[in-house]
C-alpha positions as CSV (number, residue, x, y, z in Angstrom):
1,M,-13.7,-14.0,5.7
2,R,-11.4,-16.4,3.9
3,E,-9.4,-13.4,2.7
4,L,-8.4,-12.5,6.2
5,Q,-6.7,-15.9,6.7
6,Y,-3.8,-14.3,4.7
7,L,-3.0,-12.3,7.9
8,N,-2.5,-15.4,10.1
9,K,1.2,-15.4,9.3
10,Y,1.5,-12.0,11.0
11,F,-0.4,-13.1,14.1
12,F,2.2,-15.9,14.3
13,K,5.1,-13.5,13.8
14,Y,3.9,-11.3,16.7
15,K,2.6,-14.2,18.8
16,Y,4.2,-13.0,22.0
17,H,2.4,-9.6,21.7
18,F,-0.8,-11.5,21.0
19,L,-0.5,-14.0,23.9
20,V,0.5,-11.2,26.4
21,G,-2.6,-9.3,25.2
22,I,-4.9,-12.2,25.7
23,V,-3.5,-13.0,29.2
24,T,-3.7,-9.4,30.4
25,T,-7.3,-9.2,29.0
26,I,-8.3,-12.3,31.0
27,V,-6.8,-11.1,34.2
28,A,-8.3,-7.5,33.7
29,Q,-11.8,-8.9,33.2
30,I,-11.5,-11.1,36.3
31,F,-10.7,-7.9,38.3
32,Y,-13.4,-6.0,36.6
33,S,-15.9,-8.7,37.5
34,L,-15.0,-8.6,41.2
35,T,-16.4,-5.1,41.5
36,P,-20.1,-6.1,41.4
37,R,-19.4,-8.8,44.0
38,F,-18.0,-6.3,46.4
39,V,-21.1,-4.1,45.8
40,R,-23.3,-7.0,46.7
41,E,-21.3,-7.6,49.8
42,S,-21.8,-4.0,50.8
43,F,-25.5,-4.3,50.4
44,K,-25.4,-7.5,52.4
45,V,-23.4,-5.9,55.2
46,V,-26.0,-3.1,55.4
47,E,-28.9,-5.6,55.4
48,E,-27.4,-7.7,58.1
49,Y,-26.7,-4.8,60.4
50,V,-30.2,-3.4,59.9
51,A,-31.7,-6.9,60.6
52,Q,-29.5,-7.4,63.6
53,S,-30.5,-3.9,64.9
54,K,-34.2,-4.8,64.6
55,R,-33.8,-8.1,66.3
56,S,-31.8,-6.6,69.2
57,G,-33.8,-3.4,69.5
58,H,-30.6,-1.4,69.7
59,A,-29.4,1.4,67.4
60,L,-27.1,0.7,64.5
61,D,-23.4,0.5,65.3
62,L,-22.5,3.1,62.7
63,P,-18.7,3.1,63.3
64,I,-18.4,-0.6,62.7
65,L,-20.8,-0.5,59.7
66,K,-18.8,2.4,58.2
67,S,-15.6,0.4,58.8
68,H,-16.9,-2.6,56.9
69,L,-18.2,-0.3,54.1
70,A,-14.9,1.5,53.9
71,D,-13.1,-1.9,53.5
72,N,-15.4,-2.8,50.6
73,I,-14.9,0.6,49.0
74,L,-11.1,0.2,49.1
75,L,-11.5,-3.3,47.5
76,I,-13.7,-1.8,44.8
77,F,-11.2,1.0,44.1
78,G,-8.2,-1.4,44.2
79,T,-9.8,-3.9,41.8
80,A,-10.9,-1.1,39.4
81,L,-7.3,0.4,39.5
82,I,-5.7,-3.0,38.8
83,A,-8.2,-3.7,36.0
84,G,-7.5,-0.3,34.5
85,I,-3.7,-0.8,34.5
86,L,-4.1,-4.2,32.9
87,T,-6.4,-2.8,30.3
88,F,-3.8,-0.2,29.4
89,L,-1.2,-3.0,29.0
90,M,-3.7,-4.9,26.9
91,R,-4.0,-1.9,24.5
92,Q,-0.2,-1.4,24.5
93,T,0.4,-5.0,23.3
94,L,-2.5,-5.5,20.9
95,I,-2.7,-2.0,19.3
96,V,1.1,-1.9,19.0
97,M,1.0,-5.3,17.4
98,S,-1.5,-4.0,14.8
99,R,0.9,-1.1,14.0
100,H,3.7,-3.6,13.4
101,I,1.4,-5.6,11.1
102,E,0.4,-2.5,9.2
103,F,4.1,-1.6,8.7
104,D,4.9,-5.1,7.5
105,L,1.8,-5.3,5.2
106,K,2.5,-2.0,3.6
107,N,6.1,-3.0,2.9
108,E,4.9,-6.3,1.5
109,V,2.4,-4.6,-0.8
110,F,5.1,-2.1,-1.9
111,G,7.6,-4.9,-2.5
112,Q,5.0,-6.7,-4.6
113,Y,4.4,-3.5,-6.6
114,E,8.1,-3.3,-7.3
115,R,8.2,-7.0,-8.5
116,L,5.2,-6.7,-10.8
117,D,6.0,-6.2,-14.5
118,Q,5.1,-3.6,-17.0
119,D,1.9,-5.2,-18.1
120,F,0.5,-4.9,-14.6
121,Y,1.0,-1.1,-14.6
122,K,-0.7,-0.9,-18.0
123,R,-3.8,-2.6,-16.6
124,N,-4.0,-0.7,-13.3
125,R,-4.2,2.9,-12.5
126,T,-1.9,4.7,-10.0
127,G,-4.8,6.1,-7.9
128,D,-6.2,2.6,-7.3
129,L,-2.7,1.3,-6.4
130,M,-2.3,4.1,-3.9
131,N,-5.7,3.5,-2.4
132,R,-4.9,-0.2,-1.8
133,I,-1.7,0.5,0.0
134,S,-3.2,3.3,2.1
135,E,-7.0,3.1,2.6
136,D,-7.2,-0.7,2.3
137,V,-4.2,-1.4,4.5
138,G,-5.6,1.1,7.1
139,K,-8.9,-0.8,7.3
140,V,-7.0,-4.1,7.6
141,R,-5.1,-2.5,10.5
142,M,-8.4,-1.8,12.2
143,Y,-9.1,-5.5,12.1
144,V,-5.8,-6.8,13.4
145,G,-5.9,-4.1,16.1
146,P,-9.1,-2.7,17.6
147,A,-11.4,-5.4,16.1
148,V,-9.2,-8.3,17.4
149,M,-8.7,-6.5,20.8
150,Y,-12.4,-5.8,21.3
151,T,-13.4,-9.3,20.2
152,I,-11.0,-10.9,22.7
153,N,-12.2,-8.4,25.3
154,T,-15.9,-9.2,24.6
155,L,-15.4,-13.0,24.6
156,V,-13.4,-13.0,27.8
157,R,-15.8,-10.6,29.5
158,F,-18.8,-12.7,28.5
159,V,-17.2,-15.9,29.9
160,V,-16.0,-14.3,33.1
161,V,-19.2,-12.3,33.8
162,I,-21.6,-15.1,33.0
163,A,-19.5,-17.4,35.2
164,F,-19.8,-15.0,38.1
165,M,-23.5,-14.5,37.5
166,C,-24.1,-18.3,37.4
167,S,-22.2,-18.8,40.6
168,V,-24.8,-16.4,42.3
169,S,-28.0,-17.3,40.5
170,P,-28.2,-19.5,37.4
171,E,-32.0,-18.8,37.0
172,L,-31.6,-15.0,37.0
173,T,-28.6,-15.4,34.7
174,L,-30.7,-17.3,32.2
175,W,-33.3,-14.5,32.2
176,T,-30.6,-11.9,31.8
177,V,-28.9,-13.4,28.7
178,L,-32.2,-14.3,27.0
179,P,-32.1,-11.4,24.6
180,L,-28.6,-12.4,23.3
181,P,-29.8,-14.9,20.6
182,L,-31.8,-12.0,19.1
183,L,-28.6,-10.0,19.1
184,S,-26.7,-12.7,17.2
185,Y,-29.4,-12.9,14.5
186,V,-29.3,-9.1,14.0
187,I,-25.5,-9.2,13.6
188,F,-25.8,-12.0,11.1
189,R,-28.4,-10.2,9.0
190,L,-26.5,-6.9,8.9
191,S,-22.9,-8.2,8.4
192,T,-23.6,-9.4,4.8
193,S,-25.1,-6.0,3.9
194,I,-22.1,-4.2,5.4
195,N,-19.6,-6.3,3.5
196,R,-21.3,-5.7,0.2
197,K,-21.7,-1.9,0.8
198,S,-18.1,-1.6,2.0
199,T,-16.7,-3.3,-1.1
200,A,-18.8,-0.9,-3.3
201,F,-17.5,2.1,-1.3
202,Q,-13.9,1.1,-1.6
203,Q,-14.2,0.5,-5.3
204,N,-15.7,4.0,-5.8
205,L,-13.0,5.5,-3.6
206,S,-10.3,4.0,-5.8
207,K,-12.1,5.4,-8.8
208,L,-12.2,8.9,-7.3
209,S,-8.5,8.7,-6.2
210,T,-7.4,7.6,-9.7
211,F,-9.4,10.4,-11.4
212,S,-8.0,13.0,-9.0
213,Q,-4.4,11.8,-9.4
214,E,-4.6,11.9,-13.2
215,L,-6.3,15.4,-13.0
216,F,-3.5,16.8,-10.8
217,S,-0.8,15.3,-13.1
218,G,-2.4,16.7,-16.2
219,I,-3.4,20.1,-14.7
220,R,-1.4,22.0,-17.3
221,V,-3.4,20.4,-20.1
222,V,-6.7,21.1,-18.3
223,K,-5.8,24.7,-17.9
224,A,-4.5,25.0,-21.5
225,Y,-7.9,23.7,-22.8
226,S,-9.9,25.7,-20.3
227,L,-11.6,22.6,-19.0
228,E,-11.6,23.5,-15.3
229,Q,-15.4,23.7,-15.0
230,K,-15.9,20.4,-16.8
231,Q,-13.4,18.6,-14.7
232,A,-14.9,20.1,-11.5
233,E,-18.2,18.7,-12.6
234,N,-16.7,15.3,-13.2
235,V,-15.1,15.4,-9.7
236,S,-18.3,16.5,-8.2
237,E,-20.2,13.7,-9.8
238,L,-17.7,11.1,-8.5
239,S,-17.7,12.7,-5.1
240,E,-21.5,12.6,-5.0
241,E,-21.4,8.9,-5.8
242,S,-18.8,8.4,-3.1
243,R,-21.0,10.3,-0.7
244,A,-24.0,8.2,-1.5
245,R,-22.2,5.0,-1.0
246,S,-20.6,6.3,2.2
247,M,-24.0,7.3,3.6
248,D,-25.4,3.9,2.6
249,L,-22.7,2.2,4.5
250,A,-23.0,4.5,7.5
251,Q,-26.8,3.9,7.7
252,A,-26.1,0.2,7.9
253,N,-23.5,0.7,10.6
254,A,-25.8,3.1,12.5
255,L,-28.4,0.4,13.0
256,F,-26.1,-1.5,15.3
257,G,-25.7,1.0,18.1
258,P,-29.4,1.7,18.9
259,L,-30.3,-2.0,18.6
260,M,-27.5,-3.0,21.0
261,I,-28.5,-0.4,23.6
262,A,-32.1,-1.4,23.3
263,L,-31.3,-5.0,24.0
264,I,-29.2,-4.0,27.0
265,G,-32.1,-1.9,28.3
266,V,-34.4,-4.9,27.9
267,S,-31.9,-7.0,29.9
268,N,-31.9,-4.4,32.7
269,L,-35.7,-4.5,32.9
270,V,-35.6,-8.3,33.0
271,V,-33.1,-8.2,35.8
272,I,-35.1,-5.7,37.9
273,Y,-38.4,-7.5,37.3
274,Y,-37.4,-11.1,37.8
275,G,-34.9,-10.2,40.4
276,S,-37.6,-8.6,42.5
277,V,-39.9,-11.6,42.0
278,M,-37.2,-14.0,43.0
279,Y,-36.4,-11.9,46.1
280,L,-40.0,-11.8,47.2
281,D,-40.2,-15.5,46.6
282,G,-37.1,-16.1,48.7
283,R,-35.1,-17.6,45.8
284,I,-32.5,-14.9,46.3
285,T,-31.7,-13.7,49.8
286,H,-30.2,-10.3,49.3
287,L,-31.3,-7.1,47.4
288,G,-27.6,-6.7,46.7
289,T,-27.9,-9.5,44.2
290,I,-30.2,-7.4,42.0
291,A,-27.7,-4.5,42.2
292,E,-24.9,-7.0,41.4
293,F,-26.7,-8.3,38.3
294,I,-27.5,-4.8,37.1
295,L,-23.8,-3.9,37.2
296,Y,-23.0,-7.2,35.4
297,V,-25.5,-6.3,32.7
298,N,-24.1,-2.9,32.3
299,M,-20.6,-4.4,32.1
300,L,-21.9,-6.2,29.1
301,T,-23.2,-3.0,27.5
302,W,-20.0,-1.9,25.8
303,P,-19.0,-5.3,24.6
304,V,-22.4,-6.0,23.2
305,A,-22.7,-2.5,21.7
306,S,-19.2,-2.9,20.2
307,L,-20.1,-6.1,18.4
308,G,-21.8,-4.1,15.7
309,W,-18.7,-1.9,15.3
310,V,-16.3,-4.8,15.4
311,T,-18.5,-6.7,12.8
312,S,-18.4,-3.7,10.6
313,M,-14.6,-3.4,10.9
314,V,-14.2,-7.1,10.1
315,Q,-16.4,-6.9,7.1
316,E,-14.7,-3.8,5.8
317,A,-11.3,-5.4,6.4
318,A,-12.3,-8.5,4.6
319,A,-13.4,-6.4,1.6
320,S,-10.1,-4.5,1.7
321,Q,-7.9,-7.6,2.2
322,K,-9.6,-9.2,-0.8
323,R,-8.6,-6.2,-2.9
324,I,-5.0,-6.4,-1.5
325,N,-4.8,-10.1,-2.1
326,E,-5.7,-9.6,-5.8
327,F,-2.3,-8.0,-6.2
328,L,-0.3,-10.0,-3.6
329,L,-1.2,-13.3,-5.2
330,I,-0.2,-12.2,-8.7
331,N,3.0,-14.0,-9.9
332,P,4.9,-11.5,-12.1
333,D,5.8,-12.8,-15.6
334,I,9.4,-11.5,-15.2
335,Q,11.1,-13.8,-12.7
336,N,14.6,-13.9,-11.4
337,K,15.5,-17.6,-12.0
338,A,19.2,-17.2,-11.3
339,S,20.5,-18.3,-7.9
340,G,24.0,-16.9,-8.1
341,H,25.4,-13.6,-9.3
342,D,26.6,-12.6,-12.7
343,A,29.4,-10.3,-13.7
344,I,28.1,-8.5,-16.8
345,A,30.6,-7.7,-19.5
346,G,28.2,-6.2,-22.0
347,E,28.0,-8.5,-25.0
348,I,24.4,-8.6,-26.5
349,R,23.0,-11.0,-29.1
350,F,19.5,-11.3,-30.5
351,E,18.6,-14.5,-32.3
352,N,15.4,-14.5,-34.3
353,V,13.6,-12.5,-31.6
354,S,9.9,-11.6,-31.9
355,F,7.7,-9.9,-29.4
356,T,3.9,-9.3,-29.2
357,Y,2.3,-7.1,-26.6
358,A,-0.2,-9.3,-24.6
359,D,-2.6,-6.5,-23.9
360,T,-3.0,-5.2,-27.4
361,G,-1.9,-8.1,-29.6
362,I,0.5,-5.7,-31.5
363,K,3.6,-7.5,-32.9
364,A,6.3,-5.0,-32.1
365,L,9.3,-7.1,-33.2
366,E,9.6,-9.9,-35.8
367,N,12.5,-12.2,-36.3
368,V,15.1,-9.7,-35.3
369,S,18.8,-10.9,-35.2
370,F,21.9,-8.9,-34.4
371,S,24.9,-8.8,-32.1
372,V,26.8,-6.1,-30.2
373,R,30.2,-6.8,-28.8
374,K,31.5,-5.4,-25.6
375,G,32.5,-1.8,-26.1
376,E,30.6,-1.3,-29.4
377,T,27.9,1.2,-30.1
378,L,24.8,0.3,-32.0
379,A,22.4,3.0,-33.2
380,I,18.8,2.1,-33.9
381,L,16.6,4.2,-36.2
382,G,13.2,3.8,-37.7
383,R,9.8,5.3,-38.1
384,T,7.5,5.8,-35.1
385,G,6.1,2.5,-33.9
386,S,8.8,0.4,-35.6
387,G,9.8,-1.3,-32.3
388,K,12.9,0.6,-31.3
389,S,11.9,1.2,-27.6
390,T,10.6,-2.3,-27.4
391,L,14.0,-3.6,-28.3
392,L,15.6,-1.7,-25.5
393,S,12.9,-2.9,-23.0
394,L,13.8,-6.5,-23.9
395,I,17.4,-5.9,-23.1
396,G,16.5,-4.7,-19.6
397,R,14.0,-7.5,-19.2
398,L,11.1,-5.2,-18.7
399,Y,9.4,-7.8,-21.0
400,D,10.4,-11.3,-22.1
401,S,10.5,-12.1,-25.8
402,T,7.7,-14.2,-27.1
403,E,9.9,-16.0,-29.6
404,G,13.7,-16.4,-30.2
405,H,16.6,-15.9,-27.8
406,I,18.4,-13.0,-26.3
407,L,21.9,-13.7,-24.9
408,I,23.9,-11.6,-22.5
409,D,27.6,-12.5,-22.6
410,G,26.6,-15.7,-24.4
411,K,24.1,-16.7,-21.7
412,P,20.3,-16.7,-22.2
413,I,19.0,-13.6,-20.6
414,G,16.4,-15.5,-18.5
415,E,19.3,-17.3,-16.8
416,V,21.2,-14.1,-15.9
417,N,20.6,-12.7,-12.4
418,L,17.9,-10.1,-13.0
419,F,19.2,-7.6,-10.4
420,D,22.8,-7.9,-11.7
421,L,21.6,-7.3,-15.3
422,R,19.6,-4.2,-14.4
423,H,22.3,-3.0,-12.1
424,S,24.8,-3.1,-15.0
425,I,22.4,-1.0,-17.3
426,G,22.2,2.7,-17.5
427,F,18.8,3.5,-19.1
428,V,17.6,6.9,-20.3
429,P,14.0,6.5,-21.3
430,Q,12.2,8.4,-24.0
431,D,10.0,10.2,-21.4
432,A,12.5,11.5,-18.9
433,F,11.1,11.0,-15.4
434,L,12.4,13.0,-12.4
435,F,11.3,12.7,-8.8
436,S,10.0,15.4,-6.5
437,D,13.4,15.8,-4.9
438,T,16.5,17.9,-5.3
439,I,18.4,17.9,-8.6
440,E,21.4,16.5,-6.8
441,N,19.4,13.5,-5.5
442,N,17.8,13.0,-8.8
443,I,21.3,12.6,-10.4
444,R,22.6,10.6,-7.5
445,F,19.6,8.2,-8.0
446,G,21.8,6.4,-10.4
447,R,24.4,5.8,-7.6
448,E,23.5,6.8,-4.1
449,D,27.1,6.7,-2.8
450,A,28.3,9.2,-5.4
451,T,30.3,12.2,-4.1
452,E,29.3,15.8,-4.8
453,E,32.1,16.2,-7.3
454,E,31.0,13.1,-9.2
455,V,27.5,14.5,-9.4
456,H,28.8,17.7,-10.8
457,E,31.0,15.9,-13.3
458,A,28.1,13.8,-14.5
459,A,26.1,17.0,-15.0
460,R,28.9,18.6,-17.0
461,M,29.1,15.6,-19.3
462,A,25.3,15.9,-19.8
463,V,25.8,19.7,-20.5
464,V,23.3,20.7,-17.7
465,H,25.8,21.9,-15.1
466,D,25.6,25.5,-16.2
467,N,21.8,25.5,-16.1
468,I,21.8,24.1,-12.6
469,I,24.2,26.6,-11.1
470,G,22.1,29.3,-12.6
471,F,19.3,28.4,-10.2
472,A,19.1,30.1,-6.8
473,Q,19.5,26.8,-4.9
474,Q,21.7,25.3,-7.6
475,Y,22.0,21.5,-7.0
476,Q,19.7,21.7,-4.0
477,T,16.8,23.1,-6.1
478,L,13.7,21.1,-5.2
479,L,11.8,19.9,-8.3
480,G,8.1,19.7,-8.7
481,E,6.2,16.5,-9.5
482,R,7.8,14.7,-12.4
483,G,10.4,17.4,-12.6
484,I,8.0,20.1,-13.7
485,T,10.4,22.8,-12.5
486,L,12.7,22.1,-15.5
487,S,12.2,22.4,-19.2
488,G,12.0,19.3,-21.4
489,G,15.6,19.5,-22.5
490,Q,16.8,20.0,-18.9
491,K,14.9,17.0,-17.7
492,Q,16.4,14.9,-20.4
493,R,20.0,16.0,-19.6
494,V,19.5,15.4,-15.8
495,S,18.2,11.9,-16.8
496,I,21.4,11.4,-18.9
497,A,23.6,12.6,-16.0
498,R,21.8,10.0,-13.8
499,A,22.9,7.3,-16.3
500,F,26.4,8.6,-16.6
501,I,27.0,8.6,-12.8
502,K,25.9,5.0,-12.6
503,D,29.0,4.0,-14.7
504,P,27.1,1.1,-16.4
505,K,28.4,-1.7,-18.5
506,I,25.5,-1.3,-20.9
507,L,24.1,2.2,-21.8
508,L,20.7,2.4,-23.3
509,L,19.6,5.8,-24.7
510,D,16.0,5.9,-25.9
511,D,15.7,9.0,-28.0
512,A,17.4,10.8,-25.1
513,L,18.4,13.9,-27.1
514,S,15.1,14.7,-28.8
515,A,14.4,17.7,-26.6
516,V,17.8,19.4,-26.9
517,D,19.0,21.7,-29.6
518,T,21.6,20.7,-32.2
519,E,24.5,22.5,-30.5
520,T,23.8,20.9,-27.1
521,E,23.4,17.5,-28.8
522,E,26.8,17.8,-30.3
523,R,28.4,18.6,-27.0
524,I,26.7,15.7,-25.3
525,L,27.7,13.3,-28.1
526,H,31.3,14.5,-27.8
527,H,31.3,13.6,-24.1
528,L,29.5,10.4,-24.9
529,A,32.2,9.4,-27.3
530,D,34.7,9.2,-24.5
531,F,32.2,7.8,-22.0
532,R,31.1,4.8,-24.1
533,K,34.6,3.4,-24.6
534,H,34.6,-0.1,-23.1
535,R,30.9,0.1,-22.7
536,T,28.2,-1.4,-24.8
537,T,25.9,1.4,-26.0
538,L,22.6,1.3,-27.8
539,I,21.3,4.6,-29.1
540,V,17.7,4.9,-30.3
541,S,17.1,8.1,-32.2
542,H,15.3,9.9,-35.0
543,R,18.4,12.0,-35.8
544,V,21.2,10.9,-38.1
545,S,23.6,13.2,-36.0
546,S,23.1,10.9,-33.0
547,A,23.7,7.7,-35.0
548,K,26.4,8.5,-37.5
549,D,29.4,7.8,-35.2
550,A,28.1,4.4,-34.1
551,D,30.0,1.2,-35.0
552,R,26.8,-0.1,-36.7
553,I,23.4,1.2,-37.4
554,L,20.1,-0.8,-37.5
555,I,17.0,0.5,-39.4
556,L,13.8,-1.0,-38.1
557,D,10.5,-1.0,-40.1
558,Q,7.3,-2.5,-38.6
559,G,9.4,-4.6,-36.2
560,R,11.8,-6.0,-38.9
561,I,15.4,-5.1,-39.7
562,E,15.2,-3.2,-43.0
563,Q,18.8,-2.1,-43.2
564,Q,22.0,-2.4,-41.2
565,G,25.6,-1.3,-41.6
566,T,27.9,1.7,-40.9
567,H,27.0,5.3,-41.6
568,T,29.0,5.3,-44.8
569,A,27.6,2.1,-46.1
570,L,24.0,3.1,-45.5
571,L,24.5,6.4,-47.2
572,S,25.7,4.6,-50.3
573,E,22.4,2.6,-50.7
574,E,18.9,3.7,-51.2
575,G,16.6,3.4,-48.2
576,Y,15.2,5.1,-45.1
577,Y,18.6,6.1,-43.7
578,R,19.7,8.0,-46.8
579,E,16.3,9.7,-47.1
580,L,16.5,10.8,-43.5
581,Y,20.0,12.0,-43.8
582,L,19.2,14.1,-46.9
583,K,16.1,15.5,-45.3
584,Q,17.8,16.5,-42.1
585,L,20.8,17.9,-44.0
586,S,18.5,20.1,-46.0
587,E,16.6,21.3,-42.9
588,K,19.9,22.2,-41.3
589,E,21.0,24.2,-44.3
590,I,17.7,26.1,-44.3
591,V,18.1,26.9,-40.7
């Protein structure tokens, strides 16, 4: 239950909803509790008229009796109506409050997801993240809404009803509430079991969601290898486990209802038996008292029966909030330590920078030093796994270096405002990612206020405009998940257009032309030559054609700088660059 204390700040935020809900609950229960009293009064009126008729020997004065009964019926109807209206208001305040809290909590979880660094997403799967922000937050909402509402309703009803019962007959009240300690013991015994089973169910549900999400994302690979039947069996196995855990949890929850109803039935029998004995002994004077107590007991039926449901919701919410807290309480390694804003010019300097991935222990960069002035272009080449992409990630502070210093405009990168730094960077990743949206909105993602003409111009510079206007819906073409509607080269070029339209101070291209043909590459590089003027540009590539026009070229090998210099200088010395140039030149001649 300690995990649910995290939600107290939301109860305080919506304290007025909470207080109004409590007040309306109290008043509603007072009016509900008046109904049995008027029923008793009706019995009393009938008894007194019958007794008076026997004493006088005259017939009952039915008109007067009916008049008294009619007054009581109107009182019963009026109190029930007022209680119903107040109950409606109670639900409107407390349930609406829960929806506000659900909204805030989802936004908080999503905001935390955005703040967490790359290592977090390497350790956690997308399906599990989605499950926590949907299923887990939904169960927490049931706690802050229905569970809280019914708990307040139950407590207030118990206090009010028992107070009314004690005012009539404390002895009969004692016999009536005698089964309640047994009820408390049953709840205590079952709540622990429900909590354990709920946690196991949620963990399995995350597992199933993760597997399904990965399966849908990789459906082309599954079909290509004809593994539909195998994957269907895997899903069936996970679903069967989920069903078993769900049934196990449902069986535990199902024990509450029958037990609660049985205890209420016992209380009714107790009231009828001891009420009759007390009436015969003269300790209660009216039969209406027995009817009143039966109504009171039945007024407690739903609250008592709901205790099991509420307890189940609380236990499930505690298990879910624990899973949510695991992420909310993580402090990301990448922190924005700057208080003010920074105007980024674009100068970059690495001083003896080394970096080791924490999850694998792989040393991606070792003692790397170089500088790029504002407006210069640096090309980075090297074999696969030499640390090229890692170097770009350090500039965008997707990671922090483990050793050495990175300076932006002469200032340590950790002291530069993180949002200003990333806002000044246009990044085209190695694996182009597009959203399930229109092509226009995917390009405009780089700058939301861009005009339609600016979107088209960025597409022309990325040499993808002609492809786009060839589609039936042109720029309004809706892409599938991860941009599956487009080819690999088209996705890369749309991603490049997204970087162009941002008009960044620093442009980072991570093997961004690997999926395009040589002719298209040359056209993009031609446009890039004009675009990169007055911008700091870093180009990671496996092609000499993408690097030869750079102001300087770095050759990385196993995280170290093996060579550096201009295209001409590197061609004049033996090494990886010259070998790559000659190999690609010969391949081009063969083609």
